[in-house]
C-alpha positions in Angstrom: 0.0 0.0 0.0 2.8 2.4 0.9 4.5 1.7 -2.4 1.3 2.5 -4.3 0.9 5.8 -2.4 4.5 6.6 -3.1 4.1 5.9 -6.8 1.0 8.0 -6.9 2.8 10.9 -5.2 5.6 10.7 -7.6 3.2 10.7 -10.6 1.3 13.7 -9.1 4.5 15.7 -8.6 5.6 14.9 -12.1 2.3 16.1 -13.4 2.5 19.3 -11.5 6.1 19.9 -12.7 5.1 19.3 -16.3 2.1 21.6 -15.9 4.3 24.4 -14.5 6.9 23.8 -17.2 4.2 24.0 -19.8 2.9 27.3 -18.4 6.4 28.8 -18.4 7.0 27.8 -22.0 3.6 29.2 -23.0 4.4 32.5 -21.2 7.7 32.7 -23.0 6.1 32.2 -26.4 3.4 34.9 -25.7 6.1 37.3 -24.6 8.1 36.8 -27.7 5.0 37.3 -29.9 4.1 40.5 -28.0 7.6 41.9 -28.5 7.5 40.9 -32.2 4.2 42.7 -32.6 5.2 45.7 -30.6 8.9 46.2 -31.0 10.9 49.2 -29.5 9.5 52.4 -31.0 12.4 54.7 -30.3 16.0 54.8 -29.0 17.9 53.7 -26.0 20.1 55.8 -23.7 22.5 54.4 -21.1 22.2 55.5 -17.5 23.8 54.1 -14.3 20.6 52.3 -13.5 20.3 50.7 -16.9 19.2 51.5 -20.4 16.1 53.7 -20.8 13.9 53.4 -23.9 12.4 56.6 -25.1 10.8 58.3 -28.1 11.6 61.9 -29.1 9.6 64.1 -31.3 9.6 67.8 -32.2 11.8 70.8 -31.2 11.3 73.5 -28.6 10.9 73.6 -24.8 11.4 70.0 -23.4 8.5 67.9 -22.1 9.2 64.5 -20.4 6.2 62.2 -20.4 6.1 59.5 -17.7 3.4 56.7 -17.9 1.6 54.8 -15.2 1.3 51.3 -13.7 1.1 48.6 -16.3 1.8 51.0 -19.2 4.6 52.1 -21.4 5.4 55.1 -23.6 2.9 54.2 -26.3 0.2 55.4 -23.9 1.5 58.8 -25.0 2.6 58.2 -28.6 -0.9 56.8 -29.3 -2.5 60.3 -29.6 -0.8 62.8 -27.4 2.8 63.4 -28.8 1.5 64.3 -32.2 -0.5 67.1 -30.7 2.6 68.6 -29.0 5.5 67.9 -31.3 5.0 71.1 -33.4 6.0 73.3 -30.5 7.9 71.2 -28.0 10.7 68.7 -27.7 8.6 65.8 -26.6 10.3 62.9 -24.8 8.1 59.9 -23.9 10.0 57.4 -21.7 9.4 53.8 -20.6 9.6 53.9 -16.8 12.5 51.8 -15.5 11.3 48.2 -15.6 8.4 48.9 -17.9 8.2 48.6 -21.7 11.7 48.2 -22.9 13.5 50.1 -20.2 15.9 48.3 -17.8 15.8 48.5 -14.0 18.7 48.2 -11.7 18.7 45.8 -8.7 17.5 48.6 -6.4 15.6 50.5 -9.0 11.9 49.8 -8.1 11.2 52.7 -5.8 9.9 56.1 -6.7 13.3 57.8 -5.9 15.3 55.3 -8.0 13.0 55.6 -11.0 13.0 59.4 -10.7 16.8 59.4 -10.7 17.1 57.1 -13.7 14.7 59.2 -15.7 16.6 62.3 -14.8 19.8 60.6 -15.9 18.1 59.8 -19.2 17.2 63.4 -20.0 20.7 64.4 -18.9 22.1 61.9 -21.5 20.1 63.8 -24.1 21.4 67.1 -23.1 18.0 68.3 -21.9 17.7 70.9 -19.1 14.7 71.7 -16.8 11.9 69.9 -18.6 8.2 70.3 -17.9 7.2 66.9 -16.5 4.0 65.2 -17.6 3.1 62.3 -15.3 0.1 60.0 -15.7 -1.2 57.9 -12.8 1.8 56.3 -11.1 3.9 58.4 -13.4 2.5 61.4 -11.6 4.0 60.1 -8.3 7.4 59.7 -10.1 7.1 63.2 -11.5 6.4 64.5 -8.0 9.4 62.6 -6.6 11.6 64.3 -9.3 10.3 67.7 -8.4 11.0 67.1 -4.7 14.4 65.5 -5.1 15.7 67.8 -7.9 13.8 71.1 -7.5 16.2 73.1 -9.6 16.0 70.7 -12.5 12.2 70.6 -13.1 10.5 73.5 -14.7 6.9 72.5 -13.8 4.4 69.6 -13.4 1.4 68.7 -15.5 -0.1 65.7 -13.7 -2.8 63.5 -15.4 -5.0 61.5 -13.0 -1.9 61.2 -10.7 -1.4 58.9 -7.8 -0.8 61.4 -4.9 -2.0 59.7 -1.8 -1.8 56.3 0.0 -4.7 54.0 -0.9 -6.2 51.6 1.7 -7.2 49.2 -1.0 -5.7 48.2 -4.3 -8.0 49.1 -7.2 -9.8 46.0 -8.5 -8.1 46.1 -11.8 -4.7 45.6 -10.1 -5.5 43.3 -7.2 -4.0 40.3 -9.0 -0.6 42.1 -8.9 -0.7 42.7 -5.1 1.9 40.0 -4.2 4.2 40.9 -1.3 6.7 38.1 -1.5 9.3 38.6 -4.3 9.8 34.9 -4.7 6.0 34.2 -5.0 5.8 37.2 -7.3 8.5 35.7 -9.6 6.8 32.3 -9.5 3.4 33.7 -10.5 5.0 35.9 -13.2 6.7 32.9 -14.8 3.7 30.6 -14.7 0.1 31.8 -14.1 0.3 35.6 -14.8 0.3 35.4 -18.6 -2.5 32.9 -19.2 -4.6 34.6 -16.6 -3.8 37.9 -18.1 -5.0 36.7 -21.5 -8.1 35.3 -20.0 -9.1 38.5 -18.1 -7.4 41.2 -20.2 -10.7 42.5 -21.6 -12.3 42.8 -18.1 -9.2 44.4 -16.7 -8.9 47.0 -19.5 -12.6 47.8 -19.3 -12.1 48.6 -15.6 -9.1 50.8 -16.3 -10.6 52.8 -19.1 -14.1 53.0 -17.6 -16.5 54.7 -18.3 -14.9 55.2 -21.7 -14.4 52.4 -24.2 -11.1 50.7 -24.7 -9.6 51.8 -28.1 -10.0 49.0 -30.6 -6.3 49.2 -31.6 -5.0 49.6 -28.0 -3.2 46.2 -28.1 -0.8 47.2 -30.9 -0.9 51.0 -31.3 -1.3 51.5 -27.6 1.3 48.9 -26.7 -1.1 46.9 -24.6 0.4 43.5 -25.7 3.6 44.3 -23.8 1.8 43.9 -20.5 1.4 40.2 -21.4 5.0 39.3 -20.5 6.3 37.7 -17.3 8.8 40.6 -16.8 6.0 43.1 -17.1 3.9 41.4 -14.4 6.8 41.2 -12.1 7.8 44.8 -12.5 4.2 46.0 -12.1 3.7 44.0 -9.0 6.9 45.3 -7.6 5.9 48.8 -8.3 2.6 48.3 -6.6 4.2 46.9 -3.5 6.9 49.5 -3.1 4.3 52.3 -2.9 3.4 51.3 0.7 6.8 52.6 1.8 7.4 55.2 -0.8 4.3 57.3 -0.8 4.2 58.5 2.8 7.6 60.4 2.6 6.6 61.7 -0.8 3.4 63.2 0.6 5.1 64.7 3.6 7.2 66.9 1.3 4.5 68.3 -0.9 4.6 71.6 1.0 8.2 72.0 -0.2 7.2 72.3 -3.9 7.7 75.7 -5.4 7.0 75.4 -9.1 4.1 75.8 -11.5 1.9 72.7 -11.2 -1.5 71.5 -12.4 -3.6 68.4 -12.2 -6.1 67.1 -14.7 -8.6 64.4 -13.6 -11.5 62.7 -15.2 -14.7 63.2 -13.2 -15.6 59.5 -13.4 -12.1 58.0 -12.9 -12.6 54.4 -11.8 -9.0 53.9 -10.6 -8.1 56.9 -8.5 -10.7 59.2 -6.9 -10.4 62.8 -8.2 -11.2 64.3 -4.8 -8.6 62.3 -2.9 -5.8 62.5 -5.5 -6.8 65.8 -7.2 -8.7 68.5 -5.4 -7.3 67.5 -2.0 -3.9 68.5 -3.4 -4.9 72.2 -3.5 -4.2 72.5 0.2 -0.9 70.7 0.0 1.0 72.2 -3.0 1.2 76.0 -3.1 -0.2 77.5 -6.3 -1.5 74.2 -7.7 -4.5 74.3 -10.1 -6.9 71.4 -10.5 -9.2 70.8 -13.4 -11.9 68.1 -13.7 -13.1 66.8 -17.0 -16.8 65.9 -17.0 -17.6 62.2 -17.8 -13.9 61.3 -18.4 -12.1 58.3 -17.0 -8.6 57.4 -16.0 -6.8 57.0 -19.3 -6.7 60.7 -20.3 -3.7 60.6 -22.7 -5.5 58.1 -24.9 -9.2 59.0 -24.5 -8.9 62.8 -24.1 -5.7 63.8 -25.9 -7.0 67.3 -27.0 -7.9 68.3 -23.4 -4.7 66.8 -22.1 -2.6 68.6 -24.7 -4.4 71.8 -23.9 -3.5 71.5 -20.2 0.2 70.8 -21.0 0.3 73.9 -23.2 -1.2 76.0 -20.5 1.4 74.7 -18.1 4.2 75.4 -20.6 2.9 79.0 -20.9 3.1 79.3 -17.1 6.6 78.0 -17.0 7.6 80.5 -19.7 6.3 83.5 -17.9 
């Protein structure tokens, strides 16, 4: 009897191992296909924290565009950069660890990402850009303004993450994994097939109440989220916020630069009151605008209004 149980146990373990191997192989194939369909769109610059992938367009005063959680620079090149390139030197970056940008061993936190993005614009010879940060990219932009106040001309924040959340938004709860080892295991096995299974539901929640663009997977770079490394980086970003946001918030009163926030009235990811209008009392001179009926993904769904805000901020910087 014991030998039968032992044999069954061995068979079960082999079946589990084969299943996990199959999931890993499937994930690798999906990642390769995603990278073939959405290759790097720009150039790479070297920084001490690793290579940064970015796209440049236009000439004029510099703008550095920083995307949010689960995104990459094509959230901006989808519709926004073309509306700005006639008058500005537009630089859309993949945040460290996202898209095609590398991340150093200790590069997950807001301060580390801010430093690497600053090093990237230095490598381009850019000085004192206006920073445009969307969602988590807004928090990175705020970290840049706090850590390098003399090197940032102003802030145009789009549905920015500015305060600690007690709960992870439903669209991102599957990424809330504290253990780095478990995070790596999930990234290499279950994340990609589950991401494929629930991608439509997740995107609908992120874009709500507005529709997901039909060409978001390719033109918007959405396919790049279906890679093990993307899941791991996004989960890591999410988990570092618990420690990184409180010190960021405590320094808001130090900011002395032109700054504005644009929020969608019906944002389903971040509450406009908590992350937008509440900031008026924390950042001197901050202006906050709310777009009726708009959701969270403003650079893609409301590019005209977004570009208009950026232009108004650029005018304030130039005064």
